[in-house]
N, C-alpha and C positions, 0 to 999 in steps of 0.2 A: 504494500500500500504506500503510495508516494504522495506527499503533500506539496503544494505550490505556494509561492509567496502571496498569491491573491486570496488564499483561503486557509484559515487556521481551524481545523476541526475542533468541535467542542470537547472539553476534557472528559465529559461524561460518555462520549460515544465510544463503545467498546469495539475493539478489533474483531472482525468475524473469525479470526484464527485463534483468539485468546482462549476461549473455552476448550477447544480440542487440544491446544498446547498444554493447558493446565491439567486436563484429564490425562494426557500422555505422561506428563511429569509425575503425577500422582501414581499412575500405573507402574512407572519405572521404580519409584521409591518403594511401593508395595512389593513389587517383584524382588527387589533387593532384600527387603526384610524377610520375605518368605524363604529365599535362598539361604540367607544367613542363619535363620532358625533351623532349617533342615540340616545345615552343616554342623552347628553346635550340638544338635540333638544326636546326630550320628557319632560325633566324637565322644559324647558322654555315654552313649550306649556301649561303645567299645570299652570304655574305662570300667564300667560296672558289669559287663557281660559275664566274666568268669565266676562271679560270686556264687550264683545259684547252681553251677554245674561243676564246681571243683571236685566233688566226690565222684561224679560220673567220669570226668576226664582222668582222674587218678586210677579208677578201677579199669577203665578201658585200655589205657596206655601203660598201666602198672608203673606209674612214675614214683620216684623217690620223693621225700618231703622237700628236698632242695629244688628238684625239677618243678614241683607243683608251685613253689614260691616264684620261680623264674617265669612261669606262664603268666602270672599277674604282673610281675615287675618288668618283664620284657616290653610290655605296653607302657607302663608308667614312667620308666626311665627316659625314653625319648620325649614323651609328652611333657615331662618336667624340664629337661635341660635344653630342649630345642625351641621352646615356645618364644623366647625373647628374640632369637635369631630369625625365626620365621616372621615375627612381627615386622622386623626390618625389611625382610625380603618382600613382603606384601607392600610395604610403603614404597620400595624402590621399583618394583616391576608390575604391580597391580594386584589388588586383593582378589578380584574375580578370577583371574588366571590362577592364582595360588590356590583358591578354594577348589576349582575344577581339578587341578593337578593333584592336590592333596586327597580329594575324594577318590580319584582314580587309583592313587597309590594305596589308599586304604582298601579299596576293592581287591587289589592284587594281594595285599596281606591277608585279607579274609579268604581269598581263594587258596592261598598256601595253607592256611589253617583248616579250611574245609576239606582239603584232600590229605590231611596229615594222618600218618599211621605211626608216628613216633613223637616223643616229647620234644626232641630237637627240632623237628619240622614245625610243630605247633608254636614253640618259642620263637622260631624265625618269623613265622607269619604274624605273631603278636608284635614283634619288634617293628616289622614293616608297617603294620596298621598304626602302631604308636607314633611313628614318624609322621604319618598322615594326620593323626589327631593333633600333634604338636603344631601343625600349620593351621588346622581348622579352627582351633580355639581363638587365637589372636586375629586371624584374617576375617572370621565371621563377625567378630565384635567391631573391627575397624570398618567393615562394610556397613554395619548398622549406623555407626557414627557418621560416616561420610555420606550416607544416603538419607539422612534426616536433617534438613536444613534449618528447622525451627526448634526451639526448646520443647514445645509441646510434642512435636513429631518424634524428637529424640527420646523423650521420656517414654512414649508409647513403644518405640522401637526397642529400647533397652529392656522394658518390661517384657516384651515379647521374647527377646533373646534369653532372658533369665528364665522365663516360663518354659521355653523349649529345652534349655539345659536340664531343668528339673524333670521335664517330661521324659527326657532320655534316660535319666536315672530310674524313673518309674517303669519305663517300657522294658529296659534291659533284663531284669530278673524275671519278669512275667513272660517275656518272649522266649528267653533261653530255657526257662523251666518248662514252659508249655510245649516247646518243640521237642525237648529231650525226653518228655514223657512218652512220645510216640515215635521218635526217630533217634539216630545216633547224635552225639554231641556236635559232630562236624556240621550238621545241618544248621545249627544256631549261627555258626560263623558264615555259612553259605548264604543264609537269609540276610544277615547283616551286610554281606558283600553286595547283594542286590540293592539294598538301601543305599549303599555308597554310590553305585552307578546312577541311581535315580537322583541322588543329591548332586552329582557332577552335572547331569543333564539339566537339572533345574537351575543351577548356578549359571550354566552357559546360556540358557534361554531367557532367564528372568532377570538376572542381576545386572546392574550398571557397573562398569569398570571405574575404579578410583585408585589413586596413588598419591603419595606425598613424599617425593624423593629428596626434597630440599633438606640439607643438613644431615641426611641419613647415610650410614655406611655400615658394612658388615664387619663384625669383630671376630674373625675366624680364630685367631690365637686364643682369645678368651673362651670361645665356644668349644674348641678342641680340648683345652686343658680342663675345663669344668666337666665335660662329658667323660673324659678319661678318669678324672678323680672320682666321679660318682660310680662308674662301672667297676673300678677296682675296689672301692669301698663295699659295694653291694656283693660283688663276687666273694670277697673275704668273709662277709657276714653270713651269706647264704651257704657257702661251702664249708664254713668252719665246723659245724656239727658232724658232717660226714667225713671230711678230709682230716680233721684234727686241727685245733686252734694253733698248735705249734708246728704244723706241717709247712714245708718250704713255700708252696704256692700261696697259702693263706697269709703267711707272714710277709711274703713279697708283695701281696696285694695291699696290705695295710701300709707298708713302707711307700709303695707307689702312690697311694692315696695322699699321703702327707706331701710327697714331692710334687704331684700334680696340683694339689691345692695351693701350695706355696707358689708354684709357677703361675697359677690363675691370678692370685693376688698381685704378683709382680706385674703381670701383663696388663691387668685392669688399671693399675696405678699409672702405667706409662702410656696407655692407649689414649689417642685423641678422641675416640668415639667408643667408649667402653660399653659392653652389654649390661654391666652392673656398676652403678655409680657407688664406689666404696665409701666416698665421703659421707653418704647418707648415714652410714653406721657410726659416724662421729656424734650424731644426735642420740643421746642415751635412750630416749623414749622410742625412737624408730628402731634402734638395735634391739630393744626389748620386744617390740612388736614382731620383728622378724624371728627372734628366738621363740616367741609365743606361737607363731604360725607353724614353725617346724615341729616344736614339741607337741603342741595341741593336735595338729593334724596327724602326726605320728600316732598319738593316742587314739584318735577316732578311727582311722583306717586300719590300724593294727587290731583294734577291737572288732571291727567289721570282718576282717580276715579270720580272726579267731572264731567268730560266730559261724562263718561259712564252713570252716573245718569241723567244728562241733556238729553241725547239722548234716553236711554232705558226706564227710569222711568217717567220723567216729560213729554217728548214729545211722549211717546208710539211708538217710531219708531220700525220698524221691526228689527230682529236680524242682517240681512245682511246689512241694512242701517246703523245700529250702528257700524258694523264691519269696514266699509269703512274708516271712519276717523282714526281709529287705524292703518289700513294698510298704510295710508299716513305717520303717525308719525313714525311707525316702519320701513317703507321702505326707509327712508332717510339715516339711518346709513350705511347699506351695500352698498348703491349707492355711498356715498362719502367717504367710508373707505380708499381707496388709498390716497386721499387728506389729510385725517386726519393723516395718518401715516407720510406723508411728513411734515405736519405742526408740528407734535410732535418733529421731528428731527431739524427743522429749527427755529422755534420760541419758542419751549418749552411749558410745560404744563400751566404756569401762564397765558399768554394771551388767550390760548384756554379756560381755566376755566372761566376767567372773561367774555369773550365774550359769552360762552355757557350759563352761569347762567343768564346773562343779557338778552339773547335771550329767555330763558325760562320765565323769569319774564314778559317781554313784551308780550310774547305769552299768558300768563295767563290773563293779563289785557285786551288784545285784545279780547280774547274769552269772557271775562266778558261783554265787550261792545256790543257784538252781541246780539240783542234782543232774548228773549227766544222763540218767535214764529217762528224764522228763523230755518227751519229744513233742508234746502238744503245744499249740500256740498260746493258750491261756497262761501257763506258768511263765512264759517269756514276755507277755504283753506289757507288763510294767516297765521292765528295763528297755524294751524296744521303743515305747512311747517316750520315755525319758531321754533315750539316745537321740531320737528324732528332734525333740524340742531343743536339746542342747546343741545339736548340730546346726539347727536353724538359727539360733541366737548367735553362734560363733560365725557362721558364714555371712550373716547380715552385717556384723560389726567389725570383722577382722580388717578389711581393707580400709574402712573409715578410721580405725584406730591408728593405722600407719600414716594415712594421708593427712590427718589432723595435726601431726607434729612436725611436718616439713614445710618449707617455704612454698607458697602457691606455685612458683615456677617449676617445682620439682614434684608436683603431685602425680603427674603421669608416670614418671620413673618410679616413684614410691609404690604406686599401684601395681606396676609391672613386677617390681622386685618382690612385693608381698605375694603375688601369684606364684612367682618362681619358688620362693622358700616354702610356701604352703604345699606346692606340688612335691618338693623334695621331701617334706615330712611325710606326705602320703606314700611316697615311694619307699621310704625307710620302714614304714609300719609293718607290712607283710614280711619284709626281710628280717627285721630284728625279732619280731614276735615268733616267726617260724624258727629262727635259729635257737632262741631260748627254749621254746617248747619242745622242739625235737631233741635238743641236747639233753634236757632233763628226762624226757621219756626214754631215750636211748640208754641213758645211765641206769634208770630204774629197771628196764628190761634186761640189760646185760647182767645186772646183779641178781635178778630173780629167776632167770631161765634154769639155773642149776638146781633150784629148790622146787621145781614144778613136778617132779616125779616123771620126767620124760625118759623114754628109752634113749640109748646112745645115738641111734639113727635119727630119732625125732629131734633130739637136742642139736645134732649136727645140721639138720635141715633148717631149724629155726634160727640158729646162730648165723648160718650162711645168708639167709634172707635178711636178717637184721643188719648184718655187716654190709651187704650190697645195696639194699634199698632203704634201710632205716625203719623206724617203728611204724610209719604209715604203711609201708609195703608189707610188713609182717602182719599188720592188722587186717589188710584187705586181700592178701594172697589166698588163693584157693588151694589149701594144703590137705583137703579131705578131712578125716577125723581130727587131725592135728589142729586145724583151724578152730574147731569147737573147744579144744582144750586151752588154746592160747587166748581165745576171745576175751574172757574176763580180765586177763592180765594186760593185754594190749590196750583194751578200753580204759582200764584204770591208769595205765602209764601215760597214755595220750591225754586223758582228762587232767591228770596231775600237771603235765607239761603245759597245756594250753590254759589251764586255770591260773598258773603262775604267769603266763603271758598277759592275762587280764589284770593281774596285780601291777605289772609293769606299765600297761597302758593307763590304768587308773592313776598311778603315781605321776605319769607324764601330764595327764590332764590337770591334776592338782597343782603341779609345778607351773603350768601355763596360767592357771587361775591366779596364782600368787604373783606372777610377773604382771598380769593385767591389773591386779589391785594396786601394786606398788608404782608401776610406771605409767599406766594409762589413767588410773584414777576414777573417781566417781562423779566428776562434774559433767554437766550436759555438754556434749560435743567433744569430750576428752580433754587432753591438755596440750598446750603448745608451749614449747620452751622459749624462754626469753631470747629475743633476737632472731627467732626462726623466720620472722617475716622477711629478713633480708640476708641472712647468712646461714650457712650450714656448719660453721665453725663451732 
């Protein structure tokens, strides 16, 4: 439409193309939100997927306790240590392209898992899918922020993204448990792979491309050193019970962890564009918030892993029965989310964190008090609900506690750093709890096998299985009449080990609550150190 000097159109006269253009813009924004929600839902499904089917996977593949821990942690490790780097990749090269590629990579990982006939192949598939999830989490969130130009639209978009994440946590145990009731566990990964392909197609067709390359660069030295540090630490923790804590490979892993961690600190201090701004940790309250995130999330996910072993491995419950308790825990947060938002504004993150972590600690100890032979939902309902409420309070307040104590110019980095350390805590949960529980159970069984009245042949078979596969393998192996003789003792040993794991997770949650009380405080909005408005010193 062209105007001439002789005629100035009235300001109120609308352009005939305005309405279609506005509708097209709204459609593009809506498509971007839908694609981002599908992406984060897929990533969260992958994270929660193994919980309900740990027992079936262990029995089908006859995995050792260490291998079973790796099946979960193979997904969690890349999802934790690669998220910040993929956030930069999306800013540099485009979030839409990253989501499409990440969803397709996840599909490849799920295909590897769906065709697995060994623990090694399943762990490999989980690692590939975890790399995809590491990109999907930050890229989908950046898509929402870039695709919502107004505060109101952004609020709705972020609410939709958070809801989709919670929905993924709800869908995963229900889907995997329901599928494995009627088919092999591989089908659960196959169906998730189909969802990954659908997510890639939706992002390609619906999402609008966005990027923000200005001032962004990749910190490969930092990424490589922190990844190697985490892998060596986890390998040492997970393999310690089976290989021996004093064995050369385990000791070498712990030494390598210290070396790589020191290298990471050195690299980040010298980098012009570090993945992790270490000066943030000079703010005492922020350092405390990071410690709280690691310790508290270790306690939560370590307890969840402990519960999955109790239900699926020790009690041999069906996948769907195993899924129901996790539905209770995960279903609490979206149900009480409006209340959590109001609490965050009215009372601040401090009281929420203290209450949340104490609730988690009480839930872990309550679960420990439930006898191992109790397999119904009703005896577990109290600790499950308390666990869900505690988790909701912590998730709602954790990032706010960190952001409130740093200068406004560093809130983005503070939020990303909190996500990183929170994910690291979740990664350590299954590893440490599994190591402690299996070590205690193995020691108890080693000492008691000689007193069970077994024949020399039976004792030799039981000892060989225990040595090669650990207490979980001995508990689930089909050894004929010998299995019936061993069952009470393996059940008691595993219950003893994993109940002590719950003491460890409860102590971690109490420690996180104490950190929150001392450093975050009880004032509305948390605390902000003097001078934080302009300096990190």
